[in-house]
Backbone bond lengths (Angstrom), bond angles and torsions (degrees), N, CA, C in turn:
res aa  C-N    CA-C-N  psi(-1)  N-CA   C-N-CA  omega(-1)  CA-C   N-CA-C  phi
1 M - - - 1.439 - - 1.511 108.84 -
2 K 1.305 115.21 157.49 1.459 120.92 177.87 1.525 108.65 -118.83
3 Y 1.326 115.98 138.90 1.455 121.94 175.72 1.520 105.84 -114.67
4 I 1.335 117.53 125.21 1.461 121.46 -169.35 1.526 110.70 -122.76
5 F 1.339 115.17 135.28 1.459 123.06 178.02 1.519 109.71 -125.61
6 E 1.328 116.29 146.01 1.456 122.07 168.91 1.525 106.84 -103.03
7 V 1.319 116.33 129.57 1.460 122.09 -177.61 1.528 108.38 -117.21
8 T 1.326 117.27 125.11 1.457 121.90 176.20 1.524 107.94 -112.42
9 I 1.315 115.51 124.56 1.461 121.94 -179.92 1.528 108.23 -83.00
10 K 1.318 116.70 130.33 1.464 121.11 -179.77 1.523 110.62 -75.34
11 P 1.346 117.33 152.74 1.469 121.30 179.20 1.531 111.45 -54.16
12 G 1.322 114.10 142.16 1.464 120.40 179.88 1.514 113.64 89.09
13 H 1.331 116.55 -1.42 1.460 121.45 179.32 1.525 109.17 -125.81
14 S 1.332 115.94 171.69 1.467 119.43 -176.94 1.525 111.42 -127.82
15 A 1.307 114.17 157.50 1.462 120.26 175.93 1.521 110.34 -60.30
16 E 1.321 117.04 -32.58 1.464 120.78 179.69 1.526 111.71 -63.73
17 E 1.332 117.41 -35.45 1.469 120.54 176.29 1.529 110.19 -61.11
18 Y 1.335 115.48 -45.90 1.460 118.95 179.61 1.521 110.30 -67.21
19 A 1.326 116.98 -41.76 1.465 120.90 -178.23 1.521 111.15 -57.91
20 D 1.327 117.36 -36.64 1.463 120.47 178.10 1.528 110.37 -60.92
21 A 1.328 116.89 -48.21 1.471 120.60 179.14 1.523 110.49 -66.56
22 W 1.315 116.75 -40.12 1.462 121.67 -179.01 1.530 111.21 -61.26
23 V 1.321 116.96 -43.45 1.470 120.78 178.77 1.524 110.17 -62.90
24 R 1.324 117.27 -45.35 1.464 120.26 -179.28 1.524 111.56 -62.38
25 A 1.333 117.35 -43.90 1.469 120.65 178.37 1.529 110.66 -67.65
26 S 1.326 116.93 -41.57 1.469 120.82 -178.93 1.519 111.96 -62.42
27 E 1.327 116.94 -38.23 1.468 119.82 178.59 1.522 110.88 -58.57
28 L 1.323 117.14 -38.55 1.467 120.80 178.90 1.529 111.14 -75.86
29 I 1.316 116.95 -44.21 1.467 121.30 -179.06 1.522 110.76 -60.81
30 Q 1.321 117.12 -37.69 1.463 121.04 -176.70 1.523 113.33 -69.70
31 R 1.314 117.46 -6.91 1.469 120.99 174.76 1.527 111.43 -80.88
32 A 1.333 116.58 -13.98 1.463 121.24 -177.53 1.534 110.37 -71.23
33 P 1.334 117.28 143.69 1.464 120.16 175.69 1.528 110.29 -56.94
34 G 1.309 115.88 134.53 1.456 121.56 177.37 1.512 115.29 90.47
35 A 1.334 118.59 -7.72 1.465 121.23 178.47 1.527 109.08 -72.98
36 L 1.333 116.19 131.98 1.471 120.72 -176.09 1.523 113.75 -120.77
37 G 1.331 117.69 11.65 1.455 119.05 176.51 1.511 113.17 123.15
38 T 1.326 114.40 162.64 1.461 121.95 179.28 1.514 109.66 -137.92
39 E 1.329 114.86 156.75 1.467 121.52 175.88 1.519 108.38 -141.15
40 L 1.317 116.15 147.53 1.451 122.42 175.41 1.521 107.05 -128.42
41 H 1.336 116.62 126.75 1.471 121.58 -176.40 1.526 110.02 -125.74
42 R 1.331 115.67 141.63 1.467 121.31 175.07 1.527 107.49 -93.30
43 K 1.343 116.32 137.52 1.455 121.12 -179.42 1.525 110.05 -72.43
44 I 1.307 117.05 135.81 1.466 122.48 178.57 1.529 108.99 -63.00
45 G 1.314 115.87 127.04 1.458 121.03 177.65 1.520 114.44 81.50
46 E 1.317 118.10 -7.10 1.470 122.39 178.18 1.524 108.80 -135.20
47 P 1.331 117.59 80.98 1.466 120.81 -173.96 1.528 114.87 -63.01
48 D 1.325 117.42 -14.55 1.464 119.96 179.13 1.530 112.19 -98.03
49 K 1.315 116.96 12.75 1.466 120.86 177.30 1.527 107.50 -122.65
50 L 1.344 115.33 127.52 1.463 121.72 -177.61 1.519 109.11 -125.31
51 I 1.315 115.02 161.40 1.458 120.64 169.55 1.521 106.79 -127.18
52 A 1.316 115.17 131.90 1.459 121.69 178.44 1.525 107.92 -112.07
53 I 1.315 115.78 132.62 1.462 121.77 -178.04 1.521 108.32 -126.67
54 A 1.319 115.85 124.22 1.469 121.79 175.52 1.523 107.46 -114.77
55 Q 1.324 116.01 133.31 1.462 120.06 -179.77 1.526 109.34 -109.75
56 W 1.344 115.02 135.83 1.458 122.75 -177.37 1.517 110.07 -131.34
57 Q 1.332 116.27 154.28 1.469 120.19 175.66 1.519 110.60 -62.31
58 S 1.342 116.84 -35.13 1.465 120.53 -179.30 1.522 109.07 -161.67
59 K 1.332 115.48 164.88 1.457 120.81 174.89 1.525 109.91 -62.97
60 A 1.321 117.25 -36.30 1.463 121.09 178.98 1.530 111.03 -59.78
61 H 1.333 117.62 -39.72 1.466 120.67 177.76 1.529 110.69 -64.23
62 R 1.334 116.88 -44.03 1.462 119.58 -179.93 1.522 110.33 -66.07
63 D 1.321 116.90 -42.96 1.462 120.47 178.61 1.527 111.36 -60.82
64 A 1.330 116.93 -38.51 1.466 120.93 178.55 1.525 110.55 -63.87
65 M 1.330 117.32 -40.13 1.472 120.63 177.77 1.521 109.41 -62.70
66 E 1.327 117.91 -42.25 1.463 121.65 179.31 1.529 111.36 -64.80
67 T 1.322 116.62 -39.78 1.461 121.74 -179.82 1.526 111.46 -65.15
68 N 1.326 116.26 -38.95 1.468 122.24 179.79 1.522 110.03 -97.68
69 H 1.333 115.93 48.30 1.462 122.28 -171.92 1.527 112.25 -58.34
70 D 1.298 115.25 129.41 1.463 123.65 178.70 1.536 109.03 -82.70
71 P 1.330 119.39 124.66 1.473 121.31 179.01 1.523 112.87 -58.49
72 A 1.324 117.56 -29.62 1.473 120.22 178.64 1.522 110.46 -65.90
73 I 1.333 116.82 -39.28 1.467 120.76 178.11 1.525 109.41 -65.46
74 E 1.327 116.15 -45.62 1.461 120.56 179.31 1.522 111.46 -58.80
75 S 1.319 117.06 -40.14 1.462 121.83 179.41 1.529 111.27 -63.57
76 I 1.323 116.65 -42.48 1.468 120.72 179.28 1.523 110.09 -64.52
77 I 1.326 116.75 -44.53 1.464 121.13 -179.49 1.531 110.20 -62.62
78 K 1.326 116.98 -43.83 1.465 120.62 178.49 1.530 111.35 -63.06
79 S 1.334 117.66 -33.89 1.468 120.35 -179.46 1.526 111.66 -67.02
80 A 1.332 117.78 -27.25 1.467 121.78 179.93 1.522 112.23 -90.33
81 A 1.312 117.64 -18.37 1.465 122.13 -174.09 1.533 114.90 -54.24
82 P 1.337 120.00 -38.73 1.472 118.68 -177.35 1.529 114.64 -64.29
83 F 1.317 118.90 -21.68 1.461 118.61 -176.01 1.527 114.75 -116.31
84 V 1.333 117.47 14.54 1.467 120.50 175.95 1.524 110.93 -142.26
85 E 1.306 114.74 157.51 1.459 122.36 167.06 1.521 105.76 -117.05
86 I 1.320 117.28 127.60 1.463 121.41 -177.74 1.516 108.58 -117.50
87 R 1.323 114.88 127.82 1.462 121.14 179.13 1.522 108.11 -122.13
88 S 1.307 115.85 123.39 1.458 120.48 177.53 1.524 109.28 -72.49
89 L 1.317 115.99 129.67 1.466 120.86 173.32 1.519 109.91 -96.09
90 G 1.341 116.22 -4.62 1.450 121.42 172.71 1.505 114.54 104.44
91 G 1.332 113.15 -177.81 1.461 121.74 178.12 1.514 109.55 -102.42
92 Y 1.316 116.42 141.72 1.460 122.80 -177.60 1.514 109.30 -129.44
93 E 1.315 115.07 129.37 1.458 119.84 178.02 1.524 109.91 -72.46
94 D 1.328 115.31 148.49 1.452 119.14 173.31 1.520 108.24 -66.47
95 P 1.334 117.03 144.84 1.457 119.19 -178.86 1.527 111.16 -66.18
96 E 1.333 115.25 148.61 1.460 119.68 177.11 1.519 110.57 -70.34
97 W 1.319 116.15 -27.22 1.455 120.95 176.86 1.517 108.01 -152.21
98 V 1.313 116.30 154.06 1.462 122.29 -178.78 1.522 108.38 -127.84
99 V 1.308 115.98 131.16 1.471 121.27 176.80 1.509 107.52 -101.33
100 K 1.336 116.39 124.55 1.459 122.20 178.49 1.512 109.25 -128.94
101 P 1.325 117.29 152.13 1.452 120.55 177.49 1.531 110.53 -60.96
102 P 1.322 117.73 152.29 1.480 120.18 178.77 1.526 110.91 -55.15
103 G 1.313 115.69 137.87 1.459 121.97 177.36 1.525 114.40 88.33
104 E 1.328 118.07 -12.38 1.464 120.73 178.48 1.520 109.63 -89.60
105 K 1.320 115.10 135.16 1.468 119.98 -178.29 1.489 111.90 -90.57
């Protein structure tokens, strides 16, 4: 499953500031059982808008990580809070099947 957030950088701050905190938090989160990676993308034409995507084996794995919340992760997230607005776009199940053009992997 994928868990997706929209991140808006507040005026006077930069996406790079958030990316620093995001990398530090992601390194800790990715140690949790079932974590399959994270990505951070900048929106085309809107450099202060990002999308963060975390991939998990299942919703149960992500919920377990949240339940066993690491204070270090919470501290990193709180340190970034003053200069970003984060909106959850929700959790999305992996598709049961994927259609791709011939020759694409």
